[in-house]
N, C-alpha and C positions, 0 to 999 in steps of 0.2 A: 556170858558167851560160852559156847560149848568147847570142851578141850579135846574133841575127837580128832584123831590123826587121819588125814586123807590117804587112801590107798594109791598105788601107782597108776591104776586105771583112772581114778578120779582126778589125779594131778594132770595126766595127759589130756583128759577131757576138758579140764579147766584151761590149760594152755591153748588147746585148739580153739576154744570159744573166744579167748582173748585175741588170738591172731585173726580170727574171722570177724571180729568187731561185735560179736554177740554180747560180750561183757566188757565194760570199760573200767579201767583201773581208777579207783577213787570215786567212782559213781555211787551215790547213795540210793539204795534200793528202797522205794516206797512200798509199804505193805498194801496189798489190794484191799480196797474198801468194799465192804459188803453192800450190795444194792438194797435200797430201801424198798421193802415189800409192803404194799398197801392191801389191807384186808378187804375183800369184796365177797358179799354173800349173794350167790346167784339165786337164792330163794326169795330175796327181797331187793331187787335192783331198783335204783332211783330212776324211774321212768317219767316222772312228772317234769315237763320242761321248765327251765329257769324263768322264762318270761311269764308263764302261767302262774308260777309260784309267787312272783311279785304281784300279780293281779289278785291272787288269793290272799296275800298278806294284807292288801288294802281292804278287801272285803271283810276279812277277819277283824281288822281294827274297827270297821264300821259296826260289825256285829257286837264287839265288846261294848261300844258306846250304847248300842240299842238295848242290850241285855241289862246294862247298868241302869239305864233310864227306866226300863220296864219294871225291874225289881224295886227301884225307889218309888215308882208310882203306885205299884200294887201294895207294897208293904208300908208305905208312908214312913220311910226311914232312909237315911243316906247309905247308898251302896255303890261302891266303885268296882268296876270290872276291867281287867287289863289282860291283853293278849300276851301269853308267856312263851308259847311254842307252837310250831307247826311241824309235825313229824309224819314220816311215811314208813309204814311197815306192814307186815302181813296181819291178817285178822287174828291168827293164833297168838302172835306176839302181843297184840293189843289186849286181848282178853286176859292173857297171863300176866299183864302188867298190874292188874288189880289184885291187891292182897286183902284189902278190907271190904266190908259190905258197902255197896254203892246202890244208888237209885238209878237203874238202867232203864232206858225207854227206847222202844223200837220206833223209828221214824219212817213213814211212807214218803218216798221221794218223787211222787207223781209231779209232772208227766214223765220223769225219767224212770228207768228200770233200776231195780236194786233197792236195798233198804239201808238206812243210816241208823246211828245210835247217838242218843243224848244221855250222858251220865252226869249225876250230881252227887256230891258227898251226902251220905245219909244224915250226918250231923247237921249240915246246913239245911237239909230238908226238914228236920225236926225243929230247927229254929224258925223256918218259914211257917210251919204249922202253929208253933207257939205264938208267933207274931200275928198270924191271921185270926187266931182265936182270942186276941186281946192281951196276950202276954208281952213281956219285954222283947222276946225274940232272940234269946241267947242259945248258943250251941250247948247242949247238955254234956256233962262230963262222961256219962255212961251212954255209949252209942248202942242202939238196938234197932232191929228191923221195923219198918213202918207197918202200922195196922191198916186195915182196909179203909177206915175213915180218913186216916192221915194220907193215904195214897190218893184219895179223892181230892183232898185239899191241895196237895202238891200238884196233882194233875191239872187242876184249874190254872194254877200259877204258871206251870210250864207250857200249857197250851197258849196262854196269853203271850208268853215270851216268844213262842214259836211264830206268832203272827208278826212280831217285830223283826225277828230274824229273817223271815221271808222277804220283807221289804228291802233288805240289803242285797238281794239277788235279782230284783226285778229288772235291772238293766241287762241281764243276760237271758233270763227266762221268766215265765210267770209261774212260780212254784205253787203247788197245791199240797204242800207238806202238812202232815199232821202226825200226832203221836198215836200209835195203835195199841201199844201194850207197855205196862210197867212191871219191872221185876227187880228184886234185890240181889238175885243171883245172876250176874252177867254171863257166866259161863253156860247158862242154860239158854241164852239167846243166840241161836244159830242163824244170824242174819246173812252170813256169807261163808264160803268155803274157807278152810283154815289157811290155805296158801294165797288167798286173794289179797291184793294190795289195797290198803286202806290209808286214808289221810286223817290224822288226828289233829284237831285244832283245840288247844288247851287255853282255858281262861282262868285267871286267879280272881277270886271274889273277896273283897275286903270291905269292912264297914263296922258299924256299931253292933251288928249281929255276930261278928266274928269273921274268920277266914274260911274259905272253901274253894272248891275247884269244880268247874263246869267243863266238860269235854264233849265236843261234837266230832263224830266219826263218819266219814263218807267213803264210799268206794271210789278208788282213783278213776275207774272207768267212767263213772257218773260225772265226776268233776271235770274230766277231760272233755266230755260232751258239752257241759255248760261253758267251759272256758273257750271251746272252739267257736261258740257263738259270739264271743267278744272280739274276735279278730276282725279288724277293719277290712272292708272290701276294697281291693285295689282297682283304681280306674285309670284309663289312659287320659292324656291331657285334653283331648277333644271332648271326652265324656265329662271331665271335670268342668270344662267351660260351659257345656250344655246344662249341667246341673246348676251352676252359679247363675246362668242366664235365666233359668226357670225360676229360681228363688227370687231374683231381682224383679222379674216380671210380675210376680205375685205380691211384691211389697207395696203396701198402701202409703201414699204420700198426701200431705195436706196441700190442697190447691185452692187458691183464692183469686177472684177477679177484683181488681182495685179500680174503682171509677174515678177516684181523685182523693186529695188530702187537703186539710186546712188546719188552722190553729185557732183555738178558742181560749178565751180567758176563763178563769175559774168562775167568775161571776156570771159570764154568759152561759157556761155549762150548767150552773145551778138553776138558772132561770129558764132553761130550754124547756119548751112545752109543745104539745101536739099542735101542728099547723105551722110552726116556725120553719123557715127555709135556711139551710146552711149552704153557703157559697163555697164551692170547691176550687182548687187551683187549676183544674183542667178546663180548657176551652171546649165548647161543644163540638168543634171540628177535629179535636185531637183524639187519637186512639187511646183506648184504655189498656191496661196491662194485666197479664195473668202471672201470678206468682206461685212458685212451687217451693214449699218449705221456706217461705218468706224471701225467696230470691226471684227476681224478674226473669222470666224465660221467654215469654211471647207477648206480642202486641196484637190488638185486634179491635173488633167492633161488637157492641152489645146488640142482641137481637132476640127473637122469640121463635120457638119451635112448639107448635101446638099451644098448650097452656103453660109451658115452661120457658123460663128465660134461658138464653143461650149465648155463647161466646164464639165468634168466628175469627180464627187466626189469620192475620194478614202478614205478619213478619216475625222473625225470630230475633230475640235480643242478642246483642253482641256479648 
Protein backbone atom coordinates (compact mmCIF):
# COMPACT_ATOMS: atom_id res chain seq x y z
CA UNK A 1 0.00 0.00 0.00
CA UNK A 2 1.24 3.49 -0.80
CA UNK A 3 2.16 5.77 2.14
CA UNK A 4 1.37 8.99 0.22
CA UNK A 5 -0.47 11.70 2.20
CA UNK A 6 -3.56 13.23 0.57
CA UNK A 7 -3.60 16.98 0.06
CA UNK A 8 -6.44 19.19 1.33
CA UNK A 9 -7.98 19.35 -2.14
CA UNK A 10 -7.87 15.55 -2.50
CA UNK A 11 -9.49 15.07 0.93
CA UNK A 12 -12.30 17.52 0.03
CA UNK A 13 -12.85 15.75 -3.32
CA UNK A 14 -13.01 12.36 -1.53
CA UNK A 15 -15.54 13.63 1.05
CA UNK A 16 -17.67 15.16 -1.71
CA UNK A 17 -17.66 11.82 -3.60
CA UNK A 18 -18.73 9.96 -0.43
CA UNK A 19 -21.60 12.37 0.20
CA UNK A 20 -22.81 12.13 -3.40
CA UNK A 21 -22.70 8.28 -3.30
CA UNK A 22 -20.01 7.97 -5.95
CA UNK A 23 -17.78 6.15 -3.45
CA UNK A 24 -19.14 3.75 -0.81
CA UNK A 25 -17.21 3.19 2.40
CA UNK A 26 -16.01 -0.41 2.74
CA UNK A 27 -16.71 -1.22 -0.88
CA UNK A 28 -14.08 -3.41 -2.55
CA UNK A 29 -13.00 -1.92 -5.81
CA UNK A 30 -12.46 -4.56 -8.47
CA UNK A 31 -9.69 -3.85 -10.95
CA UNK A 32 -10.82 -3.46 -14.52
CA UNK A 33 -10.21 -6.56 -16.59
CA UNK A 34 -8.58 -6.12 -19.93
CA UNK A 35 -10.80 -7.12 -22.83
CA UNK A 36 -9.73 -10.24 -24.68
CA UNK A 37 -8.54 -9.21 -28.11
CA UNK A 38 -8.78 -11.76 -30.91
CA UNK A 39 -6.22 -11.55 -33.69
CA UNK A 40 -7.76 -11.17 -37.14
CA UNK A 41 -5.76 -10.98 -40.35
CA UNK A 42 -7.67 -8.99 -42.96
CA UNK A 43 -5.35 -10.35 -45.65
CA UNK A 44 -6.66 -13.89 -45.11
CA UNK A 45 -10.23 -13.79 -43.78
CA UNK A 46 -12.06 -17.09 -43.31
CA UNK A 47 -14.69 -16.68 -45.99
CA UNK A 48 -15.50 -20.36 -46.57
CA UNK A 49 -18.94 -21.09 -45.01
CA UNK A 50 -19.07 -23.63 -42.18
CA UNK A 51 -21.70 -25.76 -43.92
CA UNK A 52 -19.53 -26.05 -47.02
CA UNK A 53 -16.52 -26.91 -44.85
CA UNK A 54 -18.42 -29.89 -43.45
CA UNK A 55 -19.19 -31.05 -46.99
CA UNK A 56 -15.54 -30.56 -47.95
CA UNK A 57 -14.51 -32.59 -44.88
CA UNK A 58 -16.63 -35.52 -46.05
CA UNK A 59 -15.29 -35.37 -49.61
CA UNK A 60 -11.71 -35.12 -48.29
CA UNK A 61 -12.20 -38.25 -46.19
CA UNK A 62 -13.43 -40.04 -49.32
CA UNK A 63 -10.34 -38.79 -51.18
CA UNK A 64 -8.08 -40.17 -48.44
CA UNK A 65 -9.59 -43.64 -48.91
CA UNK A 66 -9.36 -43.35 -52.69
CA UNK A 67 -5.70 -42.27 -52.62
CA UNK A 68 -4.80 -45.07 -50.22
CA UNK A 69 -6.56 -47.68 -52.37
CA UNK A 70 -4.92 -46.35 -55.55
CA UNK A 71 -1.40 -46.39 -54.07
CA UNK A 72 -1.92 -49.90 -52.68
CA UNK A 73 -3.17 -51.10 -56.07
CA UNK A 74 -0.42 -49.48 -58.12
CA UNK A 75 2.51 -50.28 -55.82
CA UNK A 76 1.19 -53.66 -54.61
CA UNK A 77 1.97 -52.78 -51.03
CA UNK A 78 -0.12 -51.73 -48.04
CA UNK A 79 -0.52 -47.93 -47.90
CA UNK A 80 -2.78 -46.03 -45.48
CA UNK A 81 -3.81 -42.44 -46.17
CA UNK A 82 -5.46 -40.28 -43.51
CA UNK A 83 -6.89 -36.76 -43.64
CA UNK A 84 -5.01 -34.62 -41.10
CA UNK A 85 -6.01 -31.00 -41.79
CA UNK A 86 -8.00 -28.61 -43.97
CA UNK A 87 -6.57 -25.09 -43.85
CA UNK A 88 -7.43 -21.81 -45.51
CA UNK A 89 -4.83 -19.15 -46.21
CA UNK A 90 -3.32 -17.01 -48.96
CA UNK A 91 -1.24 -18.55 -51.73
CA UNK A 92 1.81 -16.68 -50.48
CA UNK A 93 1.51 -18.32 -47.06
CA UNK A 94 0.99 -21.70 -48.73
CA UNK A 95 4.17 -21.67 -50.81
CA UNK A 96 6.24 -20.20 -47.95
CA UNK A 97 5.18 -23.08 -45.68
CA UNK A 98 7.46 -25.44 -47.62
CA UNK A 99 11.05 -25.49 -46.45
CA UNK A 100 12.22 -28.73 -48.08
CA UNK A 101 12.23 -29.80 -51.69
CA UNK A 102 8.84 -31.18 -52.73
CA UNK A 103 7.32 -32.68 -55.85
CA UNK A 104 4.85 -29.97 -56.88
CA UNK A 105 2.33 -30.51 -59.69
CA UNK A 106 0.08 -27.96 -61.38
CA UNK A 107 -3.53 -29.18 -61.72
CA UNK A 108 -5.89 -28.00 -64.43
CA UNK A 109 -9.32 -27.71 -62.81
CA UNK A 110 -11.54 -27.81 -65.91
CA UNK A 111 -14.41 -27.06 -66.27
CA UNK A 112 -13.70 -24.57 -63.47
CA UNK A 113 -11.40 -21.60 -63.84
CA UNK A 114 -8.11 -21.40 -61.98
CA UNK A 115 -5.36 -23.88 -61.22
CA UNK A 116 -4.73 -26.22 -58.32
CA UNK A 117 -1.62 -27.79 -56.85
CA UNK A 118 -0.76 -31.35 -55.79
CA UNK A 119 2.39 -31.72 -53.69
CA UNK A 120 4.09 -34.92 -52.53
CA UNK A 121 7.21 -35.38 -50.41
CA UNK A 122 10.22 -36.02 -52.64
CA UNK A 123 11.36 -38.82 -50.32
CA UNK A 124 8.04 -40.61 -50.81
CA UNK A 125 8.31 -40.05 -54.58
CA UNK A 126 11.75 -41.71 -54.57
CA UNK A 127 10.22 -44.64 -52.70
CA UNK A 128 7.50 -44.87 -55.37
CA UNK A 129 10.16 -45.00 -58.09
CA UNK A 130 12.14 -47.63 -56.20
CA UNK A 131 9.03 -49.75 -55.72
CA UNK A 132 7.94 -49.31 -59.34
CA UNK A 133 11.32 -50.49 -60.63
CA UNK A 134 11.28 -53.65 -58.53
CA UNK A 135 12.93 -52.44 -55.32
CA UNK A 136 11.58 -52.64 -51.76
CA UNK A 137 10.18 -49.13 -51.97
CA UNK A 138 11.88 -47.50 -49.00
CA UNK A 139 12.40 -43.77 -48.48
CA UNK A 140 16.15 -43.06 -48.87
CA UNK A 141 18.07 -41.35 -46.09
CA UNK A 142 19.53 -38.79 -48.49
CA UNK A 143 16.82 -36.78 -50.25
CA UNK A 144 17.64 -35.43 -53.69
CA UNK A 145 15.68 -33.87 -56.59
CA UNK A 146 14.00 -36.22 -59.06
CA UNK A 147 15.60 -36.98 -62.42
CA UNK A 148 13.61 -36.71 -65.66
CA UNK A 149 13.06 -40.47 -65.77
CA UNK A 150 11.94 -40.52 -62.13
CA UNK A 151 9.56 -37.63 -62.81
CA UNK A 152 7.99 -39.69 -65.63
CA UNK A 153 7.48 -42.69 -63.32
CA UNK A 154 5.98 -40.55 -60.56
CA UNK A 155 3.82 -38.70 -63.10
CA UNK A 156 2.18 -41.95 -64.21
CA UNK A 157 1.33 -42.85 -60.58
CA UNK A 158 0.00 -39.38 -59.75
CA UNK A 159 -2.11 -39.26 -62.93
CA UNK A 160 -3.71 -42.55 -61.94
CA UNK A 161 -4.36 -41.21 -58.42
CA UNK A 162 -5.93 -38.12 -59.97
CA UNK A 163 -8.51 -40.31 -61.73
CA UNK A 164 -9.57 -41.75 -58.35
CA UNK A 165 -9.67 -38.28 -56.80
CA UNK A 166 -12.00 -37.03 -59.53
CA UNK A 167 -14.51 -39.77 -58.71
CA UNK A 168 -14.98 -38.25 -55.25
CA UNK A 169 -16.27 -35.01 -56.81
CA UNK A 170 -18.67 -36.44 -59.39
CA UNK A 171 -21.72 -35.73 -57.19
CA UNK A 172 -20.98 -32.01 -57.56
CA UNK A 173 -19.41 -31.65 -61.01
CA UNK A 174 -17.93 -33.74 -63.80
CA UNK A 175 -14.25 -32.84 -63.29
CA UNK A 176 -11.79 -32.97 -66.18
CA UNK A 177 -8.77 -32.41 -63.97
CA UNK A 178 -5.30 -33.41 -65.05
CA UNK A 179 -1.69 -32.70 -64.11
CA UNK A 180 -0.08 -30.20 -66.48
CA UNK A 181 3.44 -29.76 -65.12
CA UNK A 182 5.75 -31.06 -62.39
CA UNK A 183 8.51 -29.13 -60.60
CA UNK A 184 10.56 -29.54 -57.43
CA UNK A 185 10.67 -25.78 -56.83
CA UNK A 186 7.17 -24.92 -55.67
CA UNK A 187 7.93 -21.20 -55.44
CA UNK A 188 8.40 -21.15 -59.21
CA UNK A 189 4.83 -22.32 -59.74
CA UNK A 190 2.79 -19.13 -59.92
CA UNK A 191 -0.69 -20.66 -60.11
CA UNK A 192 -2.42 -17.78 -58.32
CA UNK A 193 -1.78 -14.23 -57.08
CA UNK A 194 0.04 -14.03 -53.73
CA UNK A 195 -3.04 -12.71 -51.90
CA UNK A 196 -5.59 -15.14 -53.35
CA UNK A 197 -7.25 -17.39 -50.79
CA UNK A 198 -6.45 -21.08 -51.13
CA UNK A 199 -7.76 -24.21 -49.42
CA UNK A 200 -5.10 -26.74 -48.43
CA UNK A 201 -6.18 -30.37 -47.85
CA UNK A 202 -3.42 -32.31 -46.09
CA UNK A 203 -3.10 -36.10 -46.07
CA UNK A 204 -0.68 -38.27 -44.09
CA UNK A 205 0.63 -41.36 -45.87
CA UNK A 206 1.76 -44.34 -43.78
CA UNK A 207 2.76 -47.88 -44.63
CA UNK A 208 5.60 -50.27 -45.34
CA UNK A 209 7.21 -47.67 -47.62
CA UNK A 210 7.48 -45.13 -44.80
CA UNK A 211 5.69 -41.90 -43.98
CA UNK A 212 4.93 -39.01 -46.27
CA UNK A 213 2.57 -36.12 -46.93
CA UNK A 214 0.26 -35.38 -49.84
CA UNK A 215 -1.31 -31.92 -50.09
CA UNK A 216 -4.07 -30.79 -52.44
CA UNK A 217 -4.48 -27.04 -52.84
CA UNK A 218 -7.52 -25.43 -54.50
CA UNK A 219 -8.54 -21.79 -54.98
CA UNK A 220 -11.34 -20.98 -52.56
CA UNK A 221 -13.32 -19.37 -55.36
CA UNK A 222 -13.29 -22.61 -57.38
CA UNK A 223 -14.34 -24.62 -54.33
CA UNK A 224 -17.22 -22.23 -53.64
CA UNK A 225 -18.49 -22.75 -57.18
CA UNK A 226 -18.34 -26.53 -56.73
CA UNK A 227 -19.98 -26.45 -53.30
CA UNK A 228 -22.75 -24.16 -54.52
CA UNK A 229 -23.84 -26.94 -56.87
CA UNK A 230 -24.42 -29.21 -53.87
CA UNK A 231 -27.09 -26.99 -52.32
CA UNK A 232 -30.45 -28.70 -52.47
CA UNK A 233 -33.11 -26.89 -54.44
CA UNK A 234 -36.03 -25.79 -52.27
CA UNK A 235 -39.51 -26.70 -53.45
CA UNK A 236 -42.94 -25.62 -52.32
CA UNK A 237 -45.28 -28.29 -50.89
CA UNK A 238 -47.37 -28.55 -54.05
CA UNK A 239 -44.22 -28.97 -56.14
CA UNK A 240 -42.99 -31.72 -53.81
CA UNK A 241 -46.32 -33.54 -54.15
CA UNK A 242 -46.15 -33.26 -57.94
CA UNK A 243 -42.62 -34.68 -57.97
CA UNK A 244 -43.61 -37.59 -55.71
CA UNK A 245 -46.66 -38.33 -57.86
CA UNK A 246 -44.50 -38.32 -60.97
CA UNK A 247 -42.09 -40.82 -59.40
CA UNK A 248 -44.95 -43.04 -58.24
CA UNK A 249 -46.55 -43.03 -61.69
CA UNK A 250 -43.32 -44.26 -63.25
CA UNK A 251 -42.90 -47.07 -60.70
CA UNK A 252 -43.19 -50.57 -62.18
CA UNK A 253 -45.38 -53.07 -60.31
CA UNK A 254 -45.79 -56.83 -60.77
CA UNK A 255 -49.34 -57.54 -61.98
CA UNK A 256 -50.85 -61.04 -62.26
CA UNK A 257 -54.25 -62.41 -63.32
CA UNK A 258 -55.17 -65.48 -61.23
CA UNK A 259 -57.67 -67.80 -62.90
CA UNK A 260 -57.87 -70.14 -59.92
CA UNK A 261 -55.97 -72.29 -57.46
CA UNK A 262 -55.77 -75.94 -56.48
CA UNK A 263 -53.75 -78.35 -54.36
CA UNK A 264 -51.70 -81.22 -55.76
CA UNK A 265 -49.96 -84.10 -54.05
CA UNK A 266 -46.23 -84.51 -54.63
CA UNK A 267 -46.93 -87.76 -56.49
CA UNK A 268 -49.46 -86.01 -58.73
CA UNK A 269 -47.05 -83.17 -59.43
CA UNK A 270 -44.24 -85.60 -60.32
CA UNK A 271 -46.46 -87.60 -62.71
CA UNK A 272 -47.96 -84.49 -64.36
CA UNK A 273 -47.54 -84.66 -68.17
CA UNK A 274 -48.66 -82.93 -71.35
CA UNK A 275 -52.40 -83.34 -71.91
CA UNK A 276 -53.37 -83.71 -68.25
CA UNK A 277 -56.16 -81.47 -66.94
CA UNK A 278 -55.81 -79.71 -63.59
CA UNK A 279 -59.09 -78.81 -61.91
CA UNK A 280 -59.17 -75.34 -60.29
CA UNK A 281 -61.25 -74.18 -57.33
CA UNK A 282 -63.03 -71.48 -59.36
CA UNK A 283 -66.37 -72.13 -61.02
CA UNK A 284 -66.77 -71.24 -64.70
CA UNK A 285 -69.27 -68.54 -63.75
CA UNK A 286 -67.06 -66.89 -61.13
CA UNK A 287 -64.92 -63.85 -61.86
CA UNK A 288 -61.16 -64.14 -61.84
CA UNK A 289 -58.97 -61.74 -59.88
CA UNK A 290 -56.12 -59.37 -60.71
CA UNK A 291 -53.31 -59.14 -58.17
CA UNK A 292 -50.80 -56.30 -57.80
CA UNK A 293 -47.67 -57.21 -55.84
CA UNK A 294 -49.48 -60.44 -54.72
CA UNK A 295 -52.46 -58.50 -53.33
CA UNK A 296 -55.95 -58.79 -54.86
CA UNK A 297 -57.06 -55.40 -56.21
CA UNK A 298 -59.65 -56.07 -58.95
CA UNK A 299 -62.13 -58.72 -60.17
CA UNK A 300 -63.09 -59.24 -63.76
CA UNK A 301 -63.43 -61.48 -66.80
CA UNK A 302 -60.90 -62.95 -69.16
CA UNK A 303 -61.13 -62.01 -72.83
CA UNK A 304 -59.20 -61.46 -76.05
CA UNK A 305 -58.11 -58.27 -77.84
CA UNK A 306 -56.72 -59.05 -81.24
CA UNK A 307 -54.20 -61.84 -80.75
CA UNK A 308 -53.60 -60.98 -77.08
CA UNK A 309 -55.40 -62.16 -73.99
CA UNK A 310 -57.03 -59.40 -71.95
CA UNK A 311 -58.63 -58.75 -68.58
CA UNK A 312 -61.80 -56.67 -68.21
CA UNK A 313 -62.29 -55.07 -64.79
CA UNK A 314 -65.78 -55.48 -63.40
CA UNK A 315 -65.29 -54.60 -59.70
CA UNK A 316 -62.75 -53.33 -57.20
CA UNK A 317 -61.65 -55.52 -54.30
CA UNK A 318 -62.55 -54.33 -50.80
